[in-house]
MIVEXMI-807566 format. One record per atom (N, C-alpha, C): residue in three letters; y, z, x. Coordinates in steps of 0.1 Angstrom, whole numbers, plus 5000, padded with zeros to 4 digits. Atoms other than C-alpha are relative to their C-alpha. Example, Ala and Ser with C-alpha at 12.3 -4.5 7.8 and 13.67 -1.06 7.14 Angstrom:
REM MIVEXMI-807566
ALA498850005009
ALA495550785123
ALA501250005009
SER498950004991
SER498950715137
SER501150084992
END
This chain:
REM MIVEXMI-807566
MET498250005012
MET500250015000
MET501149985006
PRO498950024993
PRO503449915014
PRO500850124998
ASN499049865003
ASN505950185023
ASN499450164995
GLU500749895007
GLU503150465012
GLU500850115010
ALA499349894998
ALA504550785018
ALA499050075008
VAL500849974993
VAL502650985041
VAL499150114992
TRP500649865013
TRP502351295012
TRP499149894988
ASP500950065007
ASP500751014990
ASP498549935007
ARG501250044997
ARG498150915016
ARG499250095002
PRO500749884996
PRO494951115015
PRO499550015010
GLU500650024990
GLU493351215041
GLU498749965005
PRO501450065004
PRO490251105054
PRO499050115001
PRO501149935005
PRO486751255045
PRO499950095015
SER500149914986
SER486251525066
SER498250005001
LYS501349974997
LYS482951525086
LYS499350105012
PRO500649874990
PRO480751765108
PRO500750005014
SER499150034986
SER482951815139
SER500050155007
PRO499749864996
PRO482952095163
PRO501650025002
THR498549995003
THR486852055159
THR500449934989
PRO499350065010
PRO487852025122
PRO501149975000
LEU498350035004
LEU491351875114
LEU500350004987
SER499150015012
SER493551865089
SER501549965001
ARG498350025000
ARG497351745080
ARG500450145003
GLU499149904997
GLU498152105080
GLU499850085009
SER500649954988
SER496252205110
SER501049935013
ILE499150124990
ILE498051915129
ILE501350064997
VAL498849945002
VAL501452025115
VAL500350115006
SER500149834993
SER501052395124
SER500049965017
ALA500050024986
ALA500352255159
ALA501049965008
ALA499050045001
ALA502852085161
ALA501250055002
ILE498649875008
ILE505752335148
ILE499850115011
ARG500349934987
ARG504052575178
ARG500649985010
LEU499750054989
LEU504652335202
LEU501749965004
ALA498550025001
ALA508052265191
ALA500550135001
ASP499449884998
ASP509152615189
ASP500050035012
GLU500149964985
GLU508152685227
GLU500549935005
GLY499950044988
GLY508952435241
GLY501149854998
GLY498750115007
GLY511552185218
GLY499249844996
LEU500050115008
LEU511051845203
LEU498949915010
ASP500750014989
ASP510051715237
ASP498350045005
GLU501449974996
GLU506751885236
GLU498849954991
VAL500850015014
VAL505751735203
VAL499649855004
SER500650124998
SER503051425212
SER498850014997
PHE501550035006
PHE499751285196
PHE499550085010
ARG501149944988
ARG498351415232
ARG499850115001
LYS499449845001
LYS499951735230
LYS499150094992
VAL500350005005
VAL499251775202
VAL498350044994
ALA501450015004
ALA495451695196
ALA499550125011
GLY500649884987
GLY494951935234
GLY500250124990
ALA499949905005
ALA496552175213
ALA498750064988
LEU500849995011
LEU493852155186
LEU498549945005
GLY500950064996
GLY491052025211
GLY499149934996
ALA500650155008
ALA490551715197
ALA500449865008
GLY499550154991
GLY491051335210
GLY500749974993
PRO498750035005
PRO494351235205
PRO499849864984
MET500550095007
MET492850895183
MET499550084989
ARG500849925012
ARG491251155160
ARG501050034991
LEU499150005009
LEU494851225146
LEU500949924995
TYR499550125010
TYR495650915135
TYR499849964987
GLY500550025014
GLY493550915107
GLY500850064991
TYR499649875003
TYR495851235097
TYR501449984998
VAL498650054993
VAL499151075109
VAL500149905006
GLU500150134994
GLU500050735116
GLU501250005010
THR498949994990
THR503250805135
THR500850135003
LYS499349914996
LYS505251025152
LYS501450044992
ASP498949955012
ASP508251005125
ASP499350074989
GLU500849935014
GLU505451075099
GLU500050135011
LEU500749834996
LEU504451395121
LEU501450104997
LEU499049905000
LEU508151525124
LEU500250014983
ASP499349985011
ASP508751455088
ASP498850134992
LEU501149915001
LEU505551665079
LEU501050155008
MET499549854993
MET507351955104
MET501350044989
VAL498949955003
VAL510551955087
VAL499550044986
ASP500349965012
ASP509251955052
ASP498850164997
GLU500749874999
GLU506752255064
GLU501450135001
VAL498849915000
VAL510252435071
VAL500750004994
TYR499650015013
TYR511552355043
TYR499450114988
GLY500949965008
GLY508952475027
GLY499950205002
GLU499549874999
GLU509852855042
GLU501450084993
ILE498749955007
ILE513252875024
ILE499650034986
THR500749965013
THR512853074993
THR501349924991
PRO498950085012
PRO515052884961
PRO501250125000
PRO499549885000
PRO518353054954
PRO499650024987
PRO500449975010
PRO518153304926
PRO500849944987
GLU498850025006
GLU519853284893
GLU501050045003
SER498649954995
SER523553314900
SER501049944998
ASP498850124999
ASP526853184903
ASP499949905011
TRP500450114991
TRP527352894922
TRP500250045014
ARG499449954985
ARG529053074952
ARG498950075004
GLU501349924995
GLU525953304957
GLU498849965004
GLY501050075001
GLY523653054949
GLY500149935015
LEU499950114987
LEU525052784980
LEU499950165013
ARG500449894987
ARG525453165002
ARG498650035003
HIS501650014992
HIS521653194999
HIS499549855004
VAL500550094993
VAL520952845006
VAL500350005016
ALA499750034990
ALA523352855034
ALA499250085012
HIS500949924987
HIS521553175051
HIS498549985002
GLY501550004997
GLY518153055042
GLY499849875009
LEU500250104991
LEU518752735064
LEU500650065014
ARG499949944983
ARG520552925092
ARG498850125003
SER501449924999
SER517353175090
SER499149895006
ALA500650134999
ALA515152855091
ALA499949955013
ALA499850034989
ALA516452745121
ALA500350055010
LEU500049964981
LEU516852985147
LEU498650065000
ARG501349994993
ARG513253055140
ARG499449885009
HIS500750164994
HIS512452685147
HIS501949924999
GLU498350034995
GLU515552615170
GLU499949824998
TRP500650175001
TRP514252205168
TRP500749964983
PHE500050065017
PHE514652195128
PHE501549934997
ILE498750035003
ILE518452165129
ILE500249845006
GLU499650124992
GLU518251835153
GLU499449904987
LEU500450095004
LEU516351665127
LEU500450014983
LEU499650005011
LEU518351715097
LEU501549935000
SER498850095000
SER521051475101
SER498949834997
GLY500850135006
GLY520751085089
GLY499350024983
ARG499750035012
ARG519251015056
ARG499350134993
PRO501149855007
PRO517651335033
PRO498749964999
HIS501250005001
HIS514351395036
HIS499150034987
GLN500550065015
GLN511651305008
GLN498750084999
GLY501449925003
GLY508751575012
GLY500250084989
PRO499949905013
PRO507851784985
PRO500750095001
ASN499249884994
ASN509252085002
ASN501449975000
SER498350044997
SER512651915005
SER500749984992
LEU499450015017
LEU512851774972
LEU500350124994
ALA499349895004
ALA512552104963
ALA500950105002
HIS498649904996
HIS515152284984
HIS500949934994
MET499050075006
MET517351984973
MET500450024988
GLU500149955016
GLU516752014933
GLU500550184997
SER499549875000
SER517352414940
SER501150045004
THR498749974997
THR520352364957
THR500949924991
LEU498950085008
LEU521952134934
LEU500150074988
ALA500049935007
ALA520952324907
ALA500550134997
ALA499649875000
ALA522352644917
ALA501949975001
VAL498750064996
VAL525852434921
VAL500250004979
GLY499850015016
GLY525752374882
GLY501349934990
PHE498850065001
PHE529052204880
PHE499549914991
ASP500350145012
ASP529251954849
ASP500449895009
ASP498950104994
ASP531151684871
ASP498549985013
ILE500950044988
ILE527751544896
ILE500449975011
ASP499550034989
ASP530351414919
ASP500350115006
GLN499349894991
GLN531751774926
GLN499050095008
VAL501049924996
VAL528351914927
VAL499749945015
LEU499950094984
LEU527951644958
LEU500850065007
SER498550024983
SER531151724976
SER499850155002
ALA500049854995
ALA530552134973
ALA498950005005
THR501049964993
THR527052094984
THR499749955014
GLY499450094987
GLY528051825013
GLY500750105010
ALA498649904992
ALA531352065024
ALA498550115002
VAL500749894995
VAL528752375026
VAL498649945008
MET501150014993
MET525552185043
MET500849965015
ALA499250094991
ALA528352005069
ALA500650115007
TYR499449894992
TYR529452375079
TYR498950045006
VAL501049954994
VAL525952505081
VAL499249925012
PHE500050084985
PHE524852215104
PHE500650045011
GLY499049984988
GLY527952255127
GLY499850165005
ALA500049884995
ALA527952615126
ALA498450085009
VAL501050014995
VAL524252665135
VAL499749955013
ARG500050134988
ARG524252355160
ARG500250065008
GLY499549954991
GLY526852575177
GLY499050145006
GLU500749904999
GLU524852885174
GLU498850005010
ILE500850054993
ILE522052745192
ILE499949935011
THR499650044991
THR523652575216
THR500250115012
GLU499649894995
GLU524952905225
GLU498850125009
ARG501349884996
ARG521253095229
ARG499349875008
ARG500750084991
ARG519952785248
ARG500949965015
ALA499049954985
ALA523052835274
ALA499450105007
GLU500449874996
GLU522053185277
GLU498850005008
ARG501450034996
ARG518153075286
ARG500649925012
SER500150114987
SER519152815309
SER501150065011
THR498949944994
THR522153005326
THR499550125007
GLY500449875001
GLY520553335324
GLY501050085000
MET499049905002
MET524053475314
MET500349994985
THR499849985015
THR525153585281
THR501249974999
GLU498950054997
GLU527953445266
GLU501850125003
GLU498949904996
GLU530353775274
GLU499750015016
GLN500250034986
GLN528653745311
GLN500949845005
TRP498850134993
TRP530053385314
TRP501450015000
GLN498949975004
GLN533253455299
GLN500850115014
ARG499549904987
ARG533653745328
ARG500349895012
ALA500050074989
ALA532653505354
ALA501149855002
SER498550135002
SER535453245342
SER501150084997
GLY498849915002
GLY537953545335
GLY501149925017
PRO498850054992
PRO539853455370
PRO500549874996
TYR499550135003
TYR540253085364
TYR500649984990
MET499149985013
MET541053115328
MET501650104999
GLU498749945003
GLU543953375336
GLU501249965008
ARG499050084994
ARG545553175362
ARG500449874990
MET499450105014
MET545452875335
MET501050064993
LEU499249945010
LEU547053095309
LEU501450035006
ALA498649954998
ALA549953235333
ALA500949905001
THR498950144995
THR551552865334
THR500549994989
GLY499550005016
GLY552052945297
GLY499949904992
ARG500750115007
ARG550752615284
ARG499050034992
PHE501549975014
PHE548052785264
PHE500550104996
PRO499649885006
PRO549753045244
PRO499150044988
MET501450015014
MET547153005214
MET498650075009
LEU500749974990
LEU544553035239
LEU500150115007
GLY500249894991
GLY545653345253
GLY500050084992
ARG500249885007
ARG545853535224
ARG498549974995
VAL501649995001
VAL542253415217
VAL499350095007
MET500749934990
MET541253565249
MET500650124999
HIS499549894997
HIS543253865247
HIS499950104985
GLU499849965016
GLU543553935207
GLU498650024993
SER501150015011
SER540153845191
SER498650095006
SER500549914997
SER537554055187
SER498649945004
ASP501050055000
ASP534154025196
ASP499050014988
ARG500350025012
ARG532053935167
ARG498349985000
ASP501150065003
ASP528553935157
ASP499749854995
HIS500350145003
HIS527053585153
HIS499849964985
ALA500149965015
ALA526053675116
ALA501250044994
VAL499349975006
VAL529353795110
VAL501049864995
VAL498950184998
VAL531453465122
VAL499449894994
PHE500550085009
PHE528853255102
PHE500450054983
ASP499549945015
ASP529653465070
ASP501249974999
ASP498650035000
ASP533553415076
ASP499949855001
GLY500150125002
GLY533253085082
GLY499949934986
LEU500950025015
LEU530953045050
LEU500950014989
ASP499349955010
ASP533553235033
ASP501249894996
TYR499250095005
TYR536252975036
TYR499649904997
VAL500350145005
VAL534552685029
VAL499950034984
LEU499949955015
LEU533552874996
LEU501050034996
ASP498849935007
ASP536952974989
ASP500649864997
GLY500150165003
GLY537652574991
GLY499749964990
ILE500650045017
ILE535552484967
ILE500550074991
ALA499349955012
ALA536552704942
ALA501450034998
THR498550105004
THR540252604945
THR500049864995
ARG500350145006
ARG539252284940
ARG499549984985
HIS500749965009
HIS536752374913
HIS500650044990
ASN498949925012
ASN539452584893
ASN501650005010
PRO498650004995
PRO542652494904
PRO501250074990
GLY499249935007
GLY545752674895
GLY499650205000
END
């Protein structure tokens, strides 16, 4: 069947084997590899090795790496609980925090959330519950509101994960890096060319990532509320 989705394609019949396979076990192994070493660790050879099987056996369950990545994304979407029945603001807040938590557990997840929407069953269920949580009468307003929140979440979480990776690669926390670069920054600020950056360095407080995320999310939600209820 042309353009047959991987979720529509049945798995091959099970056969006696010292290493039983299933689409579920393949996806789970791929997620473990990605969690440990990033998406570069995900290949048919490495997944098969993790399962103690030959790489060619995997092709009966998953035909391409793109299919495997789609299945991995859909599996993570399945970890995110749908928003409870509440007002649109709390619904979108729940969705935003669910995505952030999933991405912090699986740092590769956010890398695969660009481009066209994913169409796996869990992805579609997440999309449906998110849109339903907004519930505005005007569907274009629903799409604009959810799009604004998703853009914020993806950008904020990417930044948080980038900082995590920088800490691992350099062995320095953000605070340690700031102290190390402090003398240079003080010389630059002394030129008087960067007054706002000076205020940021000397007046801003050290806040937890979750607090920073919540504050930014409030700005987005406040903006949606202003547009949805003008005046």
